[in-house]
C-alpha positions as CSV (number, residue, x, y, z in Angstrom):
1,X,39.4,38.1,34.0
2,X,36.0,37.0,35.3
3,X,35.9,36.0,38.9
4,X,33.0,34.0,40.2
5,X,31.9,34.7,43.7
6,X,29.6,32.5,45.9
7,X,26.8,34.5,47.6
8,X,26.0,33.6,51.2
9,X,27.9,32.0,54.1
10,X,30.3,29.1,53.5
11,X,30.1,26.2,56.0
12,X,33.0,23.9,55.2
13,X,35.4,21.5,56.9
14,X,39.1,22.4,57.5
15,X,41.2,21.8,54.4
16,X,38.4,22.5,52.0
17,X,38.9,24.8,49.0
18,X,36.2,27.4,48.7
19,X,35.3,30.3,46.4
20,X,35.6,33.9,47.5
21,X,32.3,35.1,49.1
22,X,29.9,37.8,47.9
23,X,27.2,39.8,49.7
24,X,23.6,40.0,48.4
25,X,24.5,42.9,46.1
26,X,27.5,41.2,44.6
27,X,30.2,42.9,46.7
28,X,33.3,40.9,47.6
29,X,33.3,40.1,51.3
30,X,36.8,40.5,52.7
31,X,36.0,41.6,56.3
32,X,35.5,39.7,59.5
33,X,32.2,37.8,59.4
34,X,31.9,37.4,63.2
35,X,33.2,38.9,66.4
36,X,37.0,39.3,66.7
37,X,37.4,36.3,68.9
38,X,34.9,34.0,67.2
39,X,37.4,31.9,65.2
40,X,39.5,31.0,68.3
41,X,36.4,30.6,70.5
42,X,34.7,28.3,68.0
43,X,37.8,26.2,68.0
44,X,37.7,25.9,71.8
45,X,41.0,27.7,72.3
46,X,39.8,30.5,74.6
47,X,39.4,30.0,78.4
48,X,38.4,32.1,81.4
49,X,38.6,32.0,85.1
50,X,36.6,34.2,87.5
51,X,36.0,34.3,91.3
52,X,32.7,32.7,92.0
53,X,32.5,34.2,95.5
54,X,34.0,37.5,96.7
55,X,37.7,37.3,97.3
56,X,39.9,39.4,99.5
57,X,43.0,40.7,97.6
58,X,46.3,40.8,99.4
59,X,48.1,44.0,99.8
60,X,50.5,44.6,97.0
61,X,52.4,41.9,95.1
62,X,53.3,39.2,97.6
63,X,54.4,35.6,97.3
64,X,51.5,34.5,99.6
65,X,48.8,35.8,97.4
66,X,45.0,35.9,97.4
67,X,42.8,37.3,94.7
68,X,42.9,35.8,91.2
69,X,46.0,34.5,89.4
70,X,46.4,32.4,86.3
71,X,49.4,30.2,85.8
72,X,50.9,28.1,83.0
73,X,52.5,24.9,84.4
74,X,56.1,24.1,83.6
75,X,56.1,21.5,80.9
76,X,52.9,22.8,79.3
77,X,52.9,22.7,75.4
78,X,51.1,26.0,75.1
79,X,51.6,29.7,75.7
80,X,48.7,31.7,77.3
81,X,47.9,34.8,75.3
82,X,46.1,37.2,77.7
83,X,43.0,38.7,76.1
84,X,41.0,40.5,78.8
85,X,41.0,41.2,82.5
86,X,38.2,42.5,84.7
87,X,37.7,43.6,88.3
88,X,34.5,44.6,90.3
89,X,34.3,45.6,93.9
90,X,31.8,43.9,96.2
91,X,32.5,46.0,99.2
92,X,33.6,49.6,99.7
93,X,37.3,49.9,100.4
94,X,38.6,51.6,103.5
95,X,41.6,53.2,101.9
96,X,43.0,54.3,98.5
97,X,43.2,51.0,96.5
98,X,44.7,51.1,93.0
99,X,44.0,47.8,91.1
100,X,46.5,46.5,88.6
101,X,47.8,43.5,86.7
102,X,51.0,41.7,87.6
103,X,53.0,38.7,86.4
104,X,56.2,36.8,86.6
105,X,58.1,33.8,85.3
106,X,60.4,31.1,86.5
107,X,61.2,28.2,84.2
108,X,60.5,25.6,86.9
109,X,57.0,27.1,87.6
110,X,56.8,26.4,91.3
111,X,53.3,28.0,91.9
112,X,51.6,26.3,94.8
113,X,47.9,26.0,94.2
114,X,46.2,26.7,97.6
115,X,42.6,27.5,96.5
116,X,42.1,26.6,92.9
117,X,39.5,28.3,90.7
118,X,38.2,26.1,87.9
119,X,39.0,27.5,84.5
120,X,36.5,26.9,81.7
121,X,36.3,27.1,78.0
122,X,34.4,30.1,76.4
123,X,32.8,27.5,74.1
124,X,30.4,26.6,76.9
125,X,30.7,22.8,77.6
126,X,34.1,22.6,75.9
127,X,37.0,20.9,77.6
128,X,39.5,22.8,79.8
129,X,42.9,23.7,78.6
130,X,46.4,23.8,80.3
131,X,46.1,27.1,82.2
132,X,45.4,26.9,85.9
133,X,43.8,29.5,88.2
134,X,43.7,30.2,91.9
135,X,42.0,32.4,94.4
136,X,45.0,31.8,96.8
137,X,48.4,30.6,95.8
138,X,52.1,30.8,96.9
139,X,54.0,32.4,94.1
140,X,57.7,32.4,93.4
141,X,59.6,35.7,94.0
142,X,59.9,38.0,91.0
143,X,56.4,39.3,90.3
144,X,56.2,42.8,88.8
145,X,53.4,45.3,88.1
146,X,52.4,45.2,84.5
147,X,49.5,47.6,84.0
148,X,47.1,49.6,86.1
149,X,43.5,48.4,85.8
150,X,41.5,50.8,88.0
151,X,42.5,54.1,89.5
152,X,43.0,54.8,93.2
153,X,39.9,55.5,95.2
154,X,38.4,55.5,98.7
155,X,35.1,54.5,100.1
156,X,34.0,58.1,99.8
157,X,35.2,58.5,96.2
158,X,34.4,55.2,94.4
159,X,35.7,54.8,90.8
160,X,33.5,56.0,88.0
161,X,33.8,52.8,86.1
162,X,33.0,49.6,88.0
163,X,33.5,46.9,86.9
164,X,36.7,47.8,85.0
165,X,37.4,45.6,81.9
166,X,40.7,46.0,80.0
167,X,41.3,44.6,76.5
168,X,44.8,43.1,76.5
169,X,44.5,41.9,72.9
170,X,47.2,39.3,73.4
171,X,49.8,41.8,74.4
172,X,51.0,39.7,77.3
173,X,52.2,36.1,76.8
174,X,52.5,33.7,79.7
175,X,54.9,30.9,78.7
176,X,55.2,27.6,80.7
177,X,56.3,28.5,84.2
178,X,54.7,31.9,84.1
179,X,51.8,33.5,86.0
180,X,49.5,36.5,85.5
181,X,47.0,38.0,87.9
182,X,45.2,41.0,89.4
183,X,46.8,42.9,92.3
184,X,45.7,45.7,94.7
185,X,47.6,48.5,96.5
186,X,45.6,47.9,99.6
187,X,43.2,45.1,100.7
188,X,39.9,45.1,98.8
189,X,37.1,42.6,98.4
190,X,35.6,41.8,95.0
191,X,35.4,39.6,91.9
192,X,38.1,39.2,89.2
193,X,38.0,37.7,85.8
194,X,40.7,36.8,83.3
195,X,40.3,35.6,79.7
196,X,43.1,34.0,77.6
197,X,43.8,32.0,74.5
198,X,46.0,28.9,74.4
199,X,48.4,28.9,71.5
200,X,51.0,26.1,70.7
201,X,54.3,27.0,72.3
């Protein structure tokens, strides 16, 4: 059987039928043509939130929270698939301060948005999605630690990697009514960032 391949990049509309693609030496192209997140980013499905000024993180996982937390409102028609989380100090801590990720869920939602942080699309200029973000919020009870993000340290022994970025690769899903954020063992001052994809629930 002879199979015809089209050399070069295809630029087509959704729903179009296309030939398989070949490279300049005739090889069949079956791998990813772009970055791993390009497809979702180009379809304006990926969003981020980041502190624009230094925030003071509350001690531990508390209901009266400050730092950076993303929530999915009750009644939303999407799930938030968490992709990346990042944290960077802006001042030396005074005590050992492990940084981690936490989350929780209650069907009714009930997150009170005290100091909103504006989420944005990673397709710069794209419209915002359903996920909300806050630098300060009142959270329902029931949050749990999910993963460590940065090891414990003191002002005299700062971490070797700063900022810390963790690739979550969609391993945590925040359904409508859930929340996901960055927590600290002791009070620290810094910047956080969270990246997520919105997928139909």
